[in-house]
C-alpha positions in Angstrom: 8.6 17.5 5.7 8.5 13.8 4.8 6.3 11.5 6.9 6.9 8.0 8.1 3.8 6.0 8.9 4.3 3.1 11.3 1.3 0.8 11.3 1.3 -2.2 13.7 -0.7 -4.7 15.6 0.9 -5.2 19.0 -1.6 -7.1 21.2 0.9 -8.5 23.7 3.8 -7.0 25.8 6.3 -8.9 23.7 5.1 -7.5 20.4 4.6 -4.1 22.0 8.4 -4.1 22.9 9.2 -4.4 19.2 6.7 -1.7 18.2 8.1 0.7 20.8 11.7 0.0 19.7 10.8 0.7 16.0 9.1 4.0 17.0 12.1 5.0 19.1 14.5 4.3 16.3 12.4 6.3 13.8 12.4 9.2 16.3 16.1 9.0 17.0 17.5 12.5 17.7 20.1 12.1 14.9 17.3 11.9 12.3 16.0 15.3 11.6 13.1 16.5 9.4 10.9 13.4 9.4 7.4 13.4 11.0 6.7 10.0 12.5 3.1 9.0 12.7 2.1 5.9 14.6 -1.2 4.1 14.1 -2.7 0.9 15.3 -3.6 -1.3 12.4 -7.3 -1.1 13.1 -7.1 2.7 13.2 -4.9 3.5 10.2 -6.6 4.7 7.0 -5.9 5.2 3.4 -5.6 8.9 4.1 -2.7 8.1 6.5 -1.1 6.0 3.8 -1.5 8.7 1.1 -0.1 11.4 3.4 3.0 9.3 4.1 6.3 9.0 2.2 7.4 5.7 3.7 6.1 3.0 6.0 7.0 0.4 8.6 4.6 -2.4 9.2 4.6 -4.7 12.3 2.6 -7.8 13.1 2.6 -10.9 15.1 2.5 -14.2 13.2 -0.8 -15.8 13.9 -1.3 -19.4 12.7 1.2 -18.9 9.9 -0.3 -15.6 8.7 -0.1 -11.9 9.5 -2.6 -10.6 12.2 -6.2 -10.1 11.2 -5.8 -6.4 12.1 -2.9 -5.8 9.7 -4.7 -7.8 7.0 -7.8 -5.6 7.5 -5.6 -2.5 7.2 -4.0 -3.7 4.0 -7.4 -4.8 2.5 -8.9 -1.4 3.5 -6.2 0.8 1.9 -5.2 -1.4 -1.0 -7.0 0.3 -3.9 -6.9 3.8 -2.6 -3.1 3.5 -2.0 -2.5 2.4 -5.6 -2.6 -1.3 -5.3 -2.7 -3.3 -8.5 -3.2 -6.9 -9.5 -2.5 -8.7 -12.7 -5.2 -10.6 -14.5 -4.1 -13.8 -12.7 -4.5 -12.2 -9.3 -0.8 -11.8 -8.7 0.9 -8.5 -7.7 1.2 -6.2 -10.7 3.8 -3.5 -11.2 2.3 -0.1 -10.3 5.1 1.8 -12.0 6.4 5.2 -11.1 8.2 6.2 -7.9 7.9 3.6 -5.1 7.8 4.6 -1.4 10.1 2.7 1.0 8.8 0.3 3.6 10.1 -1.9 6.3 8.5 -4.9 8.1 8.9 -6.6 11.4 7.1 -9.8 12.4 7.1 -11.6 15.7 6.2 -15.3 16.1 6.3 -17.7 18.9 7.6 -20.5 16.7 7.7 -19.3 13.1 7.2 -16.2 11.0 7.5 -17.6 7.4 3.8 -17.4 6.4 3.3 -14.0 7.9 6.3 -12.5 6.2 5.3 -14.0 2.8 1.7 -12.7 3.1 2.7 -9.2 3.9 5.4 -9.0 1.2 2.9 -10.4 -1.3 0.5 -7.6 -0.7 3.2 -4.9 -0.3 4.5 -6.0 -3.7 1.2 -5.0 -5.3 1.4 -1.5 -3.8 3.6 1.3 -5.1 6.1 0.5 -2.3 9.7 -0.9 -2.3 11.3 -2.9 0.4 13.9 -0.6 1.9 15.3 -2.8 4.7 15.6 -6.5 5.5 12.6 -7.9 7.2 13.1 -8.2 10.9 11.8 -11.7 11.9 11.8 -12.4 15.7 11.0 -15.8 16.9 10.4 -16.4 20.7 11.4 -14.0 23.4 12.4 -10.4 22.8 15.7 -9.3 24.3 18.3 -6.6 23.8 19.5 -7.8 20.3 15.9 -7.9 19.0 15.0 -4.5 20.5 18.2 -3.1 18.9 17.3 -4.6 15.5 13.8 -3.1 15.7 15.3 0.3 16.7 17.6 0.0 13.7 14.7 -0.8 11.4 12.7 2.2 12.4 15.8 4.4 12.2 16.8 3.0 8.7 13.5 3.8 7.1 13.2 7.2 8.8 16.8 8.1 7.7 16.0 7.2 4.1 13.2 9.7 4.2 15.4 12.3 5.8 17.8 12.1 2.8 
């Protein structure tokens, strides 16, 4: 059975709403045959990543960057999960089959730097972006929760085949 790993840092109620919606979408009753594993960014390990077939990452935008917790996760798993860098330090192609991933970012005023930083690291992993990045600025309401639900469901459905 394919496994979807959802790794997030959701330190506030607003960000938690998005995390909960992503998880609910991934566990939608219409999607069968996918095991959904949810880990806080500071608890997720390289073993979790290696055991999964796809990923959804979530983070608040903190001072123009991803959260420190998500950065710690990515730093910790990078080499074991197949990360590769070119000689100039940029992302290098890892070749072979790439696992799908999705990303959501919440910011009070902006998400640009956080999105760029996560996509830069993910581009150096054997992953492929499988859904549009969900960028939420400001308050979370019904449309934002629906979009988060859709993100989780989309990546899970890709794994279900």
